[in-house]
C-alpha positions as CSV (number, residue, x, y, z in Angstrom):
1,M,-53.0,14.1,36.7
2,A,-50.1,12.7,34.7
3,E,-48.9,9.2,35.4
4,P,-45.4,8.9,36.8
5,F,-42.6,8.0,34.5
6,A,-41.9,4.3,35.1
7,R,-38.6,4.6,33.1
8,H,-37.2,7.6,34.9
9,R,-33.4,7.6,34.6
10,Q,-33.3,4.1,33.1
11,P,-30.2,3.3,31.0
12,W,-30.6,3.3,27.2
13,K,-30.6,-0.2,25.6
14,S,-28.8,-0.7,22.3
15,E,-32.1,-1.4,20.5
16,E,-33.4,2.0,21.7
17,I,-30.3,3.8,20.5
18,Q,-30.6,2.1,17.1
19,K,-34.2,3.1,16.8
20,L,-33.3,6.7,17.8
21,H,-30.7,6.9,15.1
22,L,-33.2,5.4,12.6
23,L,-36.0,7.8,13.4
24,A,-33.8,10.8,13.6
25,G,-32.3,9.9,10.2
26,K,-35.9,9.7,8.7
27,G,-36.5,13.3,10.0
28,Q,-39.0,12.4,12.7
29,S,-39.9,15.1,15.2
30,L,-38.6,15.1,18.8
31,R,-42.1,14.5,20.1
32,A,-42.7,11.5,17.7
33,I,-39.4,9.9,18.6
34,A,-40.0,10.4,22.3
35,K,-43.4,8.7,22.0
36,A,-42.0,5.8,19.9
37,L,-39.3,5.2,22.5
38,T,-41.6,5.8,25.5
39,R,-39.1,8.4,26.8
40,T,-39.4,12.1,27.6
41,E,-38.5,14.6,25.0
42,E,-35.7,15.9,27.2
43,S,-34.2,12.4,27.5
44,V,-34.3,11.9,23.8
45,K,-32.8,15.4,23.2
46,E,-29.9,14.7,25.6
47,R,-29.2,11.3,24.0
48,A,-29.3,12.7,20.5
49,K,-26.9,15.5,21.5
50,A,-24.5,13.0,23.1
51,D,-24.6,10.9,19.9
52,G,-24.2,14.0,17.6
53,L,-27.7,13.6,16.0
54,K,-29.8,16.3,14.6
55,I,-33.5,16.1,15.4
56,S,-36.3,17.9,13.6
57,K,-37.9,20.7,15.7
58,L,-41.2,20.1,14.0
59,R,-44.0,18.8,16.2
């Protein structure tokens, strides 16, 4: 059974946003970025869309 998300609906910190921009700029996959930020892929995808970032679809 999967463990519950401890960070569910937590606001994004500026450090996390910077890391998201950095990793997306390097061409990292959605899964890799989500794992690095300890957030769900859906959360990362929504934040990237809000910031106008393109994220690689590769896994």
